[in-house]
N, C-alpha and C positions, 0 to 999 in steps of 0.2 A: 713249872710246867704250865700253870694257869696263864701266865703272861704270854708264853709262846703260843698257846692256843688262841688267845685273844688277838695275837698278831697274825694268825694264820700260818704259823711256822710249823715245820715238820720236826717233832722232837727227836725222832730217830736220826734225821740228817744232822741236827745240831749235836747230838751225842757223838756221832761219828767225827764231826769236825773237832769237838773237844777232846776226843780220844787221841792220846799221843801216838798210838799206832797208825792213825790215819794221816799224821802230819807229813808222811813221806810224799803225799800228793801235792804238797806246797813247795815250790822251788825255794832254794836257799836265798835267792836274791829278792824274794818278796818281803818287803819291810813294813807294809801298811796293813795288809789283811792278816788277821791273826785269830786266835781262839775267842777273842772278845767281840768278834763281829756279831751284830744283831740287826734285825729288821731289814728293810729294803727288799724283802723277798719278792713282792710283786714286780718291783722295778727290775730286779735281777732276772726274773722270769721273762719280762717283756723285752728287755735288751738282748738277752741271750737268744730269744726266739728270733729277733731280727737278724742276729749274727748267723744263726743256723739257716735262715732263709737266704737272703741275697745281699745283706749289708756287708760291704767290704771295709768301710771306714766308719768307725763310731767315735765321735768327738764328745768327751765329757767335760762340761764347763762349770765354773762356779767359783765362789769365794775361797780364798786360802783356808786350809784346814777343814773344809766342809766334807771331805771324804772321797774326793775324786780318785786318788790313787788306790785307796782301799777297794773302791768299787771296781776299778779296772782289774785289780788282781783277783777279786772275787769272781768276776766274769771269766777270767782266764781259767780259774779252777773249774768253773761250771762248764766251760767249753772244751775241756781237755779231751773229751771223747772224739771231738772233731779232728784232732791231730793224730794221725796214724803213727804207731810205734812209740818211742820214748818221747812223750810230748814236751818234757822239760828241755830236751836238747833241740826242740823246734820252736823255742821261744826266743825271739830277738828283742832286745830291750835297750832303750836309751833313756837316761834320766838326766835332764838338763837343769836340775835344781841347784847345782853348784856352779859358781862362776868360772872356776878353773877348767871345767870340762870343755873340750872342743865342741863347737856347734855346727861347723860346716858339714854339708852333706857328704862330701867326698871322704872325710875322715870316718864318719859313722858307717857309711856304706862299705868302705874297705874293711873296717873292723868286723862288721857282720859277716861279710863274705869270707874273710880269713878264718873267722870263728867256725864257719861251716866247712872248713877244710880246703877252700879254694886258694890256689896260688896266684898272687897278683904281683906282677913286676912293676918297678917304678914307672915305666912308660905307660902302664895300664891304669895308673892312679889318677886319671883325669875324670872330672865330674860326669861328662857325657858318657864315657865308656863304662864307668861304674854304675851310672843310672840304668843303662841298657842291660847290664849284666845282672844287677839286683832285681830289677823288674821282672826279667825273664825267670829268674830263680823263684821268685814269689808267685808268679803266674803258674808255673808248672808244678809246684810242690806246695804241700800244706804247711804253712807256718803261721804262728800268731805273733804279731809285732806289737809291743807295748812301748809307747813314747810318753814320757812324763814331762810336765812343765814346758809345753810348747811355747808359752809366752816368751821364753828366753830366745826364741828364734825369730821373733817379730821385730819389725822396725817401722819407721815412718814412710808413708806413701808420698807420692809426688804432690798430692793436694794438701799435705800437711796433717792428714789423719794418720792413725796408726793401724796396723793389722796386716801389713805385707811382710814377706819373708826377707831377712837380711841376705840370705843365700837363695837365689831363685830356683836352685835345683831341688829344694824341698817341695815347693809347690808343684814343680814338674813331676816329681816322684809320686805324690799323692794323686795328681790328675791322670798320670799314665796308668796307674792301677785302677782308677775309677772308670776310665774310658776304654780299657781293654775289653775285648770280646769275652774273655774268660779269665778268671783269677781264682786260684784255689786258696790263697792266703787271706787272712783278716787282720785289720789294724785297729787297735784301741789307743786313742790319744787323749791326754788330759791337758787342760789349759786354764789359766786364770783369765786370759783375755781371748776374745773371739778373733780368730785369724780371718779378718774381713774378706780379703781377696780370695782366699781358699774357699771360704764358706759360700761366697757368691758364685764361684765357678763350680764348686762341688754340688750345689743345689740343682744343677742341671741333671744330675744323676741320682734322682730321688730313691730309686730302687737300691742303690749301692751305698748311699751316704745317709747318715743320721746323726743329729746332734741332740744332746740332752743337757739341760741346765739342772744342776744338783742343788738341793736346799738342805736345811738341817733335819735332824731326826724328829719325827712326830712324837707326841707324848707317850704312846704305848711303846715306841722304840726306845725312848729315853729310859722308861721304866725297865725294859729288858736289859739295857746297858748297865744300869745301876745293879740290877739283880745278878747279871753275869759277873760283875766285879765284887760280889759278896756284900753289897749294901742292902739293908732290909727296906723293901719298897712295897710290901704287901699292904692291903687295905687296913690291917690292924696296926701297922708299924707307926710309932710316933715320929720316926724319921721321914716318913713319906711326904708330909706337907713341905718340909724343908727342901728335900731333893727335887720335888716338882717345881718349887719356886726358883731354884737354881737353874733347872732345865728351861723354864719359861723365860727367865731373864736373858738367857743366851740363845733363845730360839732354837734349841736343840743342836747347837754347833758342836760337832763330834770332838774336835780337837780340844776345845775348852773344857768340855765335860770330862774327857779322859784325864786332863791335867788336874781338874778339881777332884776327881775320884782318886787319883794317885796321891794327892795331898791328904785327903781324908783317911786313906788307908795307911799312910806313912806316919813317920814321927812328926810332931808329938801327938797327933790325934788318934792314931791307931784304931780307926774305924768309928770314932766318937763323932757322929754327925752333929749333935747339938753343940759340942765344943767348937767345931769348925764354924758352925753358923754364928756363934757368938763373936767369932773373929771377923766375919765378913758381912754380917747382916745390915749394918748401916749403909753400905754401898748398894746392896740389893734393894733395900727399902727405899732409898732415894730414887732409884730407877722406877720402882713400882709406883711411888707417889706421883712422879712426873707424868707417867703414862696414864694414871687414873685421872689426873687433872686434864690431860689432853682429851680424854674421852668425854669430859664434861664441857669442852670448848676452849680450854687454854692450850691451843696447839703450838704456840710459840714460847720458847723459854731459853734463857742463857744458862743451861743446866751445867752441873759439874759431875758428870758420870765418871766412874773409875772402873768400868767393866774390863777394860784392856789392861788394867793394873791392879786387879782385885787382890792378888797375893804375889809373893815373890816369884813363884813358879809360873803364874799366868803372865807376869811382866816379862819374864825371860823367854819362855817357850812359845808364847803367843805373840806378845807385842814386839819384843826385841828381835826374835828370829823370823817372824813372819810379817806382821803388819807394818813395821817401820819400812821394810824393803818395798812393800807395795806403794805406800804413800810417797816415799822418796822418789820412786820410779815415776809415779804420776806427776809429781811436782816438776821433775826434770823434763819429762817427755811432753806433757800436755799441761802447761801452766794454767790455761783457762779452765780445764776440767778440774784441776786441783782447787782453784779459787771457787768454782761452782759447788763442789762437794763440801767445802768448808762453809761457804755461805748458807747452804741448805741445811746445815746442822741445827739451825735455829728451830726447825720443825720437829716436833716431838713424834708426830705420826705422819703417815703418808698424806700428801696434798697433791692437787693437780699440778701439771707441768708448769703452768704459768707462774705459780708461786716460786718454784725453783729458779726459773729464768729471771724473774723480777729481782730476786736476791743477788744473782750474778750481775745483772745490769747495774744495780745500786753500788755494789762493791767495786766494779770496774770503774765506774764514774768517780768513785772516791779515790781510787788508786791512780788512775790515768787522766782524770779530768776530761774525759771524753765519753761519748755515747757508745755503748756496746751494741754492735749491729745484731740483727735477728739471726743472720747466718752464723755469726760467731757464737752466739748463745746456743743455737741448735747443734753445732759441731761439738761444743764442749759437753753437752748433754749426751750426745751420741757416744762419745768416748767413755763416759761413765757407764752407760748401758752395756757397751761392749766389754767392759771390765767387771761387770756385775757388782759394781759399787753402788748403783742405784737399782732398787727393786721395784718392778712394776706389779700393780695389783688393781683390783676393781673395788670401789667403796660401796657402801650401802645404797647409794643413789645411782649405782651403775656407771660411775665415772672412773676413767682410768686415772690412777694416782701413782705418785712416785714416793718412795720412802727409803730409809737406810736401815740396814740390819742393826740391831741394838749395839753389837760389838763395833761395827763401823762408825756409828754415830758417837760412841764413846771416844773414839780416836779423833774424829773430825771436830768435835767440840773443843778438844785440847788444841788441835791444829788451828782452828778458827781464832781462838784466843791469842795464840802465838803470832798469827798473821796480822791481827789487829794491832798487837804491840809493836810488831815490826814496822807497820805502816805509820803508827804514831811516832815512833822513833825517827823515821825518815822525815816526817813533817817537822818535828822539833829541831832537827839538825839542819834543815834547809834554810 
């Protein structure tokens, strides 16, 4: 209870959420928000208030595994009183996290409408007709629409950048709802990538559109998560320093912390935190040492981090299932951005933008034997920012700087080494 008070949490509300009798308020198809939810209370309050006021489209953005879907589902539960009647039956959902799922607007719109009991003949299953029909239904009735993994709907724009829709009717759908004189429904969308075209057009409707970039859990929230999962994190606990070091190394990344907690509580550790620490400490201490050196001025290093491969479960659930797909997609879609993030992995801490671009220019010159134009450099960086693989912040001297999440840098260090080996092999075989 002490932790929840420090977080500004309402213990009674948390007790109700953890009470099995209250789980009937959570729809069966909610897979991310569960009884282990902790923290983000102020954010939930702020975002739900926007939805209660005039916001029709909320876009939640951020790195994979950072908790976007869980937040969207948490908001849906928070906003259930806005939906009249049986709110579970007034939830429309589409999750594009799986490649085999249809992503065209017509298929999804038809499925939603038919799920609401509407009869749609084959002749009526045309995108324009379905668009008009769905928009009117959402305008005139209260529904909550949840869309996950919007990045799977995006494609390359005419100018070579990414962030447009592969199916134009998706953008038409969102903009029609934003531009309507009235709309009773609300939409919550999650995405790893910024839908650049939609964001640009939707920004004209500031009262109806809001986007939020999500980051990891703060230390008090990390403590609450450990506590909720049965790990001893009190001030007197000998496990506390270990758990805090794990949380700090991953910058509060919710997915990784949940995987780690599952491993600690499972076989063979069965809740034995020191035993788990003995198994992983060398990798965590390596990261801590490198970051400490960076604070003293050694900001560049060809480090060998293993944060994305810390244990078997982290390798599988975080790296194989999530991170590999992101970086493979980046390498295929925007090669320059892929080269840039690999090149920038030499920086242990955030540095000014010029440092990143200098690394890209040097690597392109090495690969292509030509100068990398300023326009090309800036477009590559823009792509990384739009995919939240480069993090912006302000340093102690009030300079804007760019860095990589520790988990991302762990991946890019490995990818950078592989890229250099590939280049060297090409040179040797030439």
